[in-house]
Structures are given as structure tokens and as C-alpha cells.
C-alpha positions, -999 to 999 in steps of 0.1 A, spaced: 172 -696 -603 197 -690 -631 230 -707 -619 252 -684 -634 277 -665 -612 273 -630 -599 296 -602 -597 299 -579 -570 291 -543 -584 297 -515 -606 315 -479 -599 312 -446 -614 326 -414 -605 330 -379 -616 346 -349 -608 336 -311 -615 308 -314 -643 276 -293 -642 259 -325 -649 273 -348 -627 245 -366 -614 230 -374 -650 259 -385 -663 267 -409 -631 231 -422 -643 244 -432 -675 274 -444 -665 255 -468 -638 231 -476 -670 259 -494 -689 272 -508 -657 241 -523 -649 251 -561 -659 274 -556 -627 247 -552 -603 207 -556 -604 198 -554 -571 204 -519 -559 216 -487 -572 224 -453 -558 243 -419 -564 257 -397 -537 264 -361 -552 288 -332 -538 273 -296 -536 300 -275 -521 302 -288 -484 265 -303 -486 262 -340 -497 229 -357 -513 221 -392 -516 197 -415 -536 197 -450 -539 171 -478 -542 164 -516 -546 160 -523 -585 175 -516 -617 189 -478 -628 162 -472 -644 137 -480 -616 156 -462 -590 161 -432 -606 138 -409 -625 136 -375 -637 127 -358 -598 153 -382 -582 181 -366 -605 168 -331 -599 175 -339 -561 209 -348 -566 227 -314 -572 266 -307 -573 296 -308 -596 308 -340 -582 294 -376 -579 299 -415 -572 274 -439 -583 271 -479 -572 251 -507 -588 249 -540 -565 249 -577 -564 251 -589 -525 285 -608 -522 285 -600 -484 254 -590 -468 217 -594 -478 197 -577 -501 183 -554 -483 181 -511 -489 205 -506 -455 231 -524 -475 229 -502 -512 256 -484 -519 270 -452 -519 275 -452 -481 271 -417 -468 284 -407 -432 295 -376 -415 322 -378 -388 349 -353 -376 366 -342 -404 330 -339 -428 314 -358 -450 322 -389 -472 309 -411 -492 320 -449 -506 311 -473 -528 330 -507 -532 335 -533 -553 348 -563 -543 354 -582 -507 376 -580 -480 385 -615 -467 393 -601 -428 359 -585 -427 348 -607 -399 381 -600 -378 380 -560 -385 344 -560 -372 349 -574 -342 380 -553 -337 361 -524 -341 327 -534 -322 352 -540 -294 367 -503 -289 329 -492 -294 320 -490 -330 282 -491 -339 272 -506 -375 243 -497 -397 246 -522 -419 258 -560 -423 282 -552 -455 322 -552 -454 325 -518 -472 309 -500 -439 341 -514 -420 362 -491 -444 344 -460 -431 350 -473 -394 387 -473 -402 384 -441 -414 370 -423 -387 392 -440 -359 421 -424 -378 437 -393 -360 454 -377 -390 447 -340 -400 429 -348 -433 407 -371 -452 435 -382 -473 460 -388 -445 430 -415 -429 427 -430 -459 462 -439 -468 467 -453 -433 435 -471 -434 438 -492 -467 472 -512 -458 443 -526 -432 424 -542 -456 428 -578 -472 413 -591 -499 393 -574 -532 386 -538 -534 382 -510 -559 372 -483 -543 356 -447 -547 355 -423 -522 338 -384 -524 346 -360 -502 335 -320 -504 375 -317 -515 379 -347 -538 371 -376 -556 398 -410 -548 403 -441 -567 416 -471 -551 426 -503 -563 436 -532 -541 476 -544 -547 464 -575 -564 440 -556 -587 416 -579 -584 385 -556 -595 389 -534 -625 386 -495 -621 397 -471 -652 403 -437 -657 389 -413 -681 384 -377 -690 355 -356 -708 371 -325 -716 385 -310 -687 366 -336 -666 379 -367 -646 359 -396 -647 362 -430 -633 342 -462 -642 343 -499 -636 348 -504 -672 353 -486 -708 320 -495 -717 307 -464 -693 330 -437 -709 323 -449 -742 284 -441 -734 294 -407 -720 319 -399 -747 348 -394 -723 380 -408 -734 398 -437 -717 429 -424 -702 446 -456 -684 438 -483 -658 442 -474 -623 471 -493 -613 472 -523 -580 478 -506 -552 473 -472 -566 453 -443 -550 441 -413 -574 432 -382 -557 408 -361 -585 403 -322 -570 404 -288 -579 443 -289 -577 444 -318 -603 454 -358 -606 475 -369 -583 487 -405 -579 495 -419 -541 511 -455 -532 501 -463 -496 515 -502 -503 552 -494 -509 562 -523 -480 541 -548 -499 552 -565 -532 523 -583 -544 520 -599 -578 490 -586 -595 461 -612 -597 435 -598 -619 398 -615 -616 401 -639 -650 365 -644 -647 358 -609 -659 367 -619 -691 349 -655 -693 320 -639 -681 316 -605 -660 326 -578 -683 305 -563 -714 324 -576 -746 327 -539 -761 347 -530 -726 386 -531 -721 402 -547 -692 431 -553 -677 450 -541 -711 430 -565 -729 394 -563 -756 369 -584 -735 355 -595 -772 390 -606 -783 397 -623 -755 365 -646 -760 369 -650 -794 403 -663 -785 387 -686 -756 361 -701 -785 390 -708 -807 409 -726 -784 379 -747 -776 372 -755 -811 407 -772 -809 409 -790 -779 372 -803 -780 362 -808 -819 325 -821 -829 309 -832 -862 282 -810 -861 256 -788 -886 259 -754 -865 273 -737 -838 253 -722 -815 257 -697 -782 237 -691 -752 235 -655 -753 243 -630 -746 279 -639 -728 286 -669 -749 282 -652 -785 318 -644 -788 332 -674 -777 310 -695 -797 319 -670 -828 355 -680 -823 348 -717 -820 328 -716 -855 357 -695 -869 383 -723 -859 360 -750 -869 345 -740 -901 311 -751 -887 285 -725 -893 275 -701 -870 237 -693 -861 217 -676 -832 194 -704 -824 181 -691 -790 167 -659 -785 171 -642 -749 144 -622 -739 163 -588 -722 136 -578 -707 135 -605 -678 152 -587 -646 150 -591 -608 112 -576 -607 101 -606 -629 74 -623 -610 77 -664 -608 54 -682 -623 32 -703 -599 45 -741 -591 27 -760 -618 42 -743 -644 76 -740 -629 96 -755 -656 90 -729 -681 112 -701 -662 142 -712 -683 118 -703 -714 109 -669 -702 147 -657 -704 159 -683 -734 136 -694 -762 150 -717 -791 141 -712 -830 129 -741 -841 135 -737 -877 169 -730 -874 173 -763 -847 151 -789 -863 173 -818 -872 207 -803 -866 237 -813 -850 246 -784 -825 277 -772 -808 265 -753 -782 289 -728 -764 281 -714 -729 310 -692 -709 305 -716 -676 283 -742 -660 281 -735 -623 252 -760 -611 242 -772 -640 205 -771 -634 198 -742 -658 218 -758 -686 204 -792 -684 169 -771 -688 182 -753 -720 191 -787 -733 162 -803 -729 143 -770 -747 169 -778 -773 159 -815 -777 125 -806 -776 127 -781 -804 139 -808 -826 179 -806 -821 192 -844 -833 225 -839 -810 237 -814 -786 275 -813 -781 280 -786 -750 311 -767 -751 324 -743 -720 347 -716 -726 365 -723 -692 375 -748 -673 353 -766 -644 344 -744 -618 354 -764 -587 361 -739 -561 342 -709 -541 356 -674 -546 362 -651 -520 372 -621 -535 338 -605 -548 320 -631 -569 290 -645 -559 292 -683 -561 271 -708 -548 287 -728 -518 316 -756 -530 293 -785 -523 268 -769 -545 294 -765 -577 286 -795 -598 325 -803 -608 332 -800 -571 309 -831 -568 306 -851 -604 328 -862 -628 328 -852 -663 308 -883 -675 286 -875 -641 279 -840 -653 271 -851 -692 249 -872 -681 230 -847 -656 225 -822 -682 220 -849 -710 242 -835 -734 259 -860 -760 295 -851 -754 306 -821 -731 339 -802 -737 355 -774 -711 381 -756 -719 417 -766 -700 430 -742 -677 464 -741 -703 439 -732 -726 422 -702 -711 455 -691 -700 465 -690 -735 436 -662 -744 453 -636 -718 485 -620 -730 500 -621 -695 487 -653 -676 504 -648 -647 489 -617 -638 454 -634 -631 432 -652 -605 426 -689 -612 415 -699 -578 382 -709 -589 393 -734 -614 425 -744 -591 417 -736 -553 449 -716 -555 441 -686 -533 461 -655 -540 452 -644 -503 441 -667 -476 407 -661 -459 388 -677 -426 351 -673 -413 351 -643 -435 345 -663 -465 313 -670 -457 287 -646 -474 268 -640 -444 294 -641 -417 289 -604 -405 247 -609 -403 256 -645 -383 279 -621 -362 249 -597 -358 224 -620 -353 207 -612 -385 216 -636 -412 211 -677 -420 224 -695 -390 
């Protein structure tokens, strides 16, 4: 198992386009890095809603026949990593339901930290749940509301949620894009001719030729309908400091995206430069762990004047469907995805740059493979601080006891991964990489959580409550 953290999901929505399903498919394809467990699309055709979803990559779930069965001029799509609830088809999104006011589909990126409390309250008043994910709770809150319109139901329900959420809701009458008041997760607005588009990252807009308009503001609800575009703010009584997920810039987002007002690749280059200033090394080459370490390594090379080299090749065709090798050759699994180039590495002193170090087991295996390829020295550099705390806002980190930085000192970690030297970017250095550091969440490095949480911090809390998940 790769010890990298996993992101919750990617969102894409479009309103009033004759090829809504196909464009949504393309948008999800560009957001595949945000979730490889499941994918789904819901379209709206007049008063009728159509759904297709499945487990696997976007290209595995959708084919020509599936897209033909998704008519309509509006659509929302979702790619999933499970951050609450197990990886079952029933937990795939978008969720589509029919209630007293008609049909509604919902796609969610993030985690609700009061999910357990809300679900117990709803079940106590008669709600019956079909999934074990926190996203379904939002639909039950909407169904309980007694207002005349879906818009009013949404405005009443959102303030009841605590935690991280970027949401897309689709009804026959409109497309709704919502961000929590902290703005943990990204969501942006684009325009393709006269068609409005919503997406988790700008790279999805680029793929379909849409123009970036702006980000959805923290605490904002965008309403897109036949009447045009409107903006609502249901959190007027809450004054919350925006706390965007800084790990998006470190690892999650694609480098060709702009997030929270900044270029992802530019931030990563700055982090690499600062890393070189904080932890210089006498070496012959700077190499990234591809792909998320590429731009930080480039920054390290530019700052240190040590030549940059691509000494590790990544196999991009290893996805969730890869069959694990037999036990006797289990140690080869890292090489399936990453293979060193001996002609570049042999006899060289290497600075190896990666974005993060979570459990440490994969890093140890990679360093071993570099030494077997003839590396003379391996100086490991990490472009963020030691990850010592779990995230409860939509990042599937291991439990805190599994985080290597929580249970080992820097020297113990260095010995465990078998590097000659090890250097992490400082928190101050990380914050220098972004323009407004006060607007970012750093809880996974500092333990200072912007929103408190309880039992719902457990990824499987809802499944345990339902008697299904790990006990």
C-alpha cells in the first residue's frame, strides 16, 4: 500500500449544454487524481433525472452506451476516495433521491465533523439511511425542511453542518454550488460560451475550453438556473476565518491548476527553493519522487544550483485495479509503480525530494531501490513539515498512531527510511510559499484544528453506528 494521503473527491457540474454528460465525463477525467475508487454522473432532462455510477476509474465506469443513457442539458459528476464510509458501490456519488419537492442529486467533497450527531438525531426522528457516508445526512436535512422551495431548504440546512464541504446539488430547476464558511475545499466557477461550469480545480475547466471566472467564496451558495447566476450567503451570522487546506498545494491538486488564488506549480517551486535554503546538501543531482515531487525538486535545484534529473520513472498505468503480487514477491510492489534509471543514479550523491512522508514504509522501499541502482548517497528532503496529526476535514490520513512523525524523532525516521540525511520544510517555510498563510489550515502539522470534532472524527463512525464497519 502506498503511504500517501488520499483526497476525498473531485466535483464537476454544468448547466444548459447539449453535451452535458460528455463534458462532465471529460471534467471528471481531469479530476481523476482526486479519487480513484468510484465515479458517477447524474443528468437532468426536464423533470426526469438520470444516473450512472460505478466503482473504478472514470474510464472504467463510463463508456459510450453509458453516456447515451444520460440525456439532458445539466449534469453533476463525482470522483471518490472514501474518507467516511467504506469503498462500496452504495457509497458512490452523486446521490440521487426523490422527496416531497421533487428530485435532487448531491455530490460532496469533504467531511462533516458533526455527522455522527446529526445522523443519530435524524434516525431518532424516523429517517432511514441507505449509505454509510456523511453526504446522505445533507439530503435528509433537506427533506425535513418545510419551506416551499429547494433553495429555501438548502439555505436552512447548510448552517446545521459543521466541517468541510464543497457541494454540488442538481434539481430540474437549477444547479447549486456551495462552500463551507471556512472554505476548506476548492470550488471554482467557469464559463463555456453562455454555459456555466463548476469544478473542484481549474484544470477541469481548461480541458473543456471553459474560461475561469472566479472561485466560489467561502460560505457562498451559487444558484445557476434559466434565470442566470445568483449568489446567496446563508452564514451571515457566522464570522469564520477562511482556512483553506494547505495540503492541496503540497500534494493533492494538479500543478496546472490555480487554487485559492494561486498557481499550484508556482507554490511548489517556492516550497522547493525554501527547502534548499533550510536544508542544503552536498550532492550531484536533485531528483523528485514523481509526480507530486516534481516542482518542489525543480525549486530545490534552481535554488541550490545542483543539476535536476528525472532519475525515477513512474508507471502511470498502475491504478486501483492492479493485482497485487503473490506474498513471496510482495517487496516488488513499489517497483511496479516507480523504477530507478541506473545510468543516471549509479555513483551519484542524490537529493531526493518528495511532497510528504506519512507512514514511511514506501519511502524506505524507494530509498532501498535507489541504493540498489548504485546511488552513492541519498539525502531525503520533504517539502512540508512532519505530518503528526490526522485530518478530519476530508483527507484520508492514517490514524495518528500510524503517522511516523507522531511516534519517531527526526533521527529515528532517518534511520528507519535509511537515508543519509533527512530534512523537512519548516512550518514557517511552508507558509512563506503562499501569499496569505493566515487563510490556510495547518492542523495536520500543528494539531490546531479550526473546527472541533468528537467521535465523528473516526472515518468508520457511521458504519460502526450501523453495525457494518470495522469495530
